[in-house]
N, C-alpha and C positions, 0 to 999 in steps of 0.2 A: 657679406652683403646678402647672400641667399637667406641666412638666418634672420637678418633684419627684415627682409621682404616677407618671410613667413610670419614673423611676429606681428608685422604691420597688418597682414591679411587677417590675422586672428583677432586683432584689436580694433582696427579702424572701422570696419563695416558696422559692428554693433553700435559704436558711438555715433556714427553718421545716421544710421537708421533711427536710433532713439532721438537724436537731435531734430531730425526732420519730422518725426512724429509729434514731438512736443511743440515745435514751431507751427506745424499745421493745425494743431489743436488751438493754439493761441491766436493764430492769424485772423480768424473771423472776428474776434473781439478787439483786435489791435487797430488803433486809429493811426493811419500814416500821416504823411506831411503834405498830402495833396492840396494844392491851392492854385489859383489862376496866376499865370505869369509867363515869362519867356521860356520856351522849350519846344520839343518836337512831339511829345506824346499828347494825343487827344485827351481832354478831360471831360467836357460837357458842352451841350448846346444851351444857349439861353436867349431870351428875347432881345432884339436889337434895342439899344438905348441911343438917344441923341448924341451922346459924347463918344460913341464908338466910331472908329475909322471904317470907311466903306470896305477896305480890304479884309476886314474881319468877317464880313457877311458870308455865310455859307448858302450860296444860291440854290444848290441842289436840295438842301433840307428845307429852305424857305419855300421852294416851289410846291411843296406838298400841301400847303394850306395858305391861309391869309396872313399868317404871322411871319415877320422877318426874323431870322435867327442868325446869331454869330457863333462861331466855333471858338471855344476857349481851349488853350493848351495848358498842360500842367507845368507849374513852376519847377524847374529842375536846377537846383543848386546842391550838389552832393556835399554832405558833411563828412568829416573824417573822425572816426571813432577808434580809439585804441583800447583794447581789452587786455586785462591781466587777471590771472587766477593763481592762487597760492598752490604751488607744487611742492611745498616742503613736506618732510616725512610725517609731521604731525597731522596732516590732512588725511593720511591713510588710517583712519580710525572710525570705528562704529561701535556703539555700545550693545548692539544686538544683531545677530546674523540676518534678521529680517529687514534690516535697514541697509541703505547704501552708505558707503564711505563718504566722508565730506569731500574728498578729492573727486570721486565719481560725480557727485552732484554739481560741484563747481565746474568740472569739464563739460557736463551736459548743458548747464545753463549758459556757459560761455559760447559753445558751438551753436546752440539753438538761437541765441541772441545774434550771433554772426549771420545766421541764415535769414532772420527777420530783417536785419539791417541791410543786407544785400538785396533782399526783395524790395525794400523801400528805396533803393537806389543810392545808399550811402557807401562811402569808402571805409574799409575796415583793415585793421592790422592788430597783431599781438604786441603788446608793449614788451620791449626788451628783446625782440626777435628780429632777424635780419630782413624778413619779408617787408617790403614797402606797402603802404596802404593801397588796397585794390578794391575794385567793385566788379559786379557781375558774377554769375554762377561759377566760373573757373576759379574764383578766389576761395571758394569754400573748402575744397579738398586739401590744398596745401596747409590751411589753418587746422583742419581736422587732423592731418598727419602730425603736425607739430604738437597738438594737444595729446594725441594718443601715444606718442613716442617719447615725450618728455619724461626723463627719469626723476625719481624722487631725489630731493637734495637741493631744490631751488630755494631761494630766499623766501621767508615768510612775509616779507613786505616788498613792494616794488622799489626798484632803484630809479631814482630821478633821472630823466633824460629830457633834453630840449624837444619840445613839440611845437607844431604850428599854432599860432594864435587862433583862438576860437575853436580849437579842436575839443573833442570830448573824450574823457577817460572813464572807464568802468573798471573798478577794482573788486574782485570777488574772492573772498577767503574768510577764515575765521576771525581775522582782525583782532587777535588777542594779544599782540605785542604791545609794549609800552606805548601809550598814546603819543608821547612826544616824538617817537621815531616815525610814525605815520604822518603826524602833523607837519613835519619839516617838508616832506615832498608835496603834500596836498597844498600847503600854503604857498609854496614856491610856484606850483602850477597855477593856482588861482591868481597869483600876482602877475602872471603872464597871459591872462585872459583865457585860460583853459578851464572849461567846466567839467564837472565829474559827478560820479555816483559811486557810493560805497554800499556793497551788499555783503553782510556778514552771514556766513553759512556755518551752522553749528549742529551738532548732534543733540537730540532731546535730553540726553543725560547731562550734557554740559549746560543746558538751559535750566534744569531743575535740580540737579545733584540729588538723585534718589538713593544714594548709598547709605547703608546701615551696618553697624557692627565693625568687626575688625577687617580692614581693607588695606591692601598694599597697592599703591599707585606707582606705575612705572611709565616713564615718558618714552616717546618714540624718537627723541633727538638727543639721546645720551644724557638725559637728566638723571640726577641722583634719585633712586627709589625712595618713596616716603610711605611709612607705615602708620596708619591711624588705628588706635584701639577702639574708638567709637566714632565712626565717620559722621554720624548724625549730629555730633556736637558742633561741627563747623558749617553745617548746612546753611544756617541763617547768615553767617558772615560771608559765605561764598556768594550767595544770591545778592547780598547787598553790594559786594565788590563788583559783581558782574553788572549790576544796575548802574553803579557809578561809572564803570568803563563805557557802557552804552550811552550814558548821559554825556560823557566826554566826546564820543563819536558824533552824537547828535549836535552838540555845540560846535564841533569842528565843521560839520557840514553846513550848519546855519551861518556861521561867520564867514565862510568862504563862498557861499552861494552854491554849494554842492548839495546832494541829497544823501540820506542814509536810510537803509532798511535792513532788517534781519530776517533770516529764513532758517527753519528747522528741517532737517532731513526726513522727518516723519510726515511732512506735509508735501503736497504735490508740487512738482517742479513747474507745472503750468501756471499756478497762481503766482509764484515768484517771478516768472518770466513775463507774464502779462503786466504785472505792476511795474517792473523795471523798464520794459519796452514802452509802456505808456508814459512814464516820466521822461524818458529820452526823447520820444516823439513829441512831447509837449514842448521841450526845449527847442526843437527844430522848427516848430510851427510859427 
């Protein structure tokens, strides 16, 4: 237990600090779900209209001038968002020491998205974990702890589980498994009125296949090593196959009403987070 606490102390704070930094950078450009409706939080004053009930008039604000104002409250209906990120061994890879591992970027995006969703008043949970959906700042640290202490060896695709109707799912990973395996879960969720978003996180070398000459490829999940005498000879075929796979992911998202985007670890986490949060926020509006 003591060793676990020490490991957590060494790992959790940097992830939390980085996630808060990324989330705070994105927050000014992120549009939330604020709109008029039933709730307790003040939203705005606006001029009284004939259809407004008299109880909506804010007499203190109106007394400052000749205009009668009503007080509008922010519509508060929390949505439930389930997040999943790939923790399989193959995510522990980077092509250059100056880059982050795919797993590191996936963890960072997941936790930063949790922070933004919490600040927007949504309920969040990690898919496949025992923690129930929660909202409010106290929900952040338990999720951060789970992300920071999850050992390698998880599945490279999410396992289907029954979710509430109209919930939202966010899946973050390299999404390189056979398309049929991912389609089964996504289509089942979509058939149960669950919306979702797919974010593919890849290393730039996986995007462009820059290898030349004699190269030995070794996998991180006990795959058989593969030796190529001239790696450049398969470069075109590799890119075409990746394009076909992404076309399949795009079609899967389109036919189920989900969204799909991809992100390379040599790009900023902020750009990916802003785009993803914008899409999710648009669904809630």
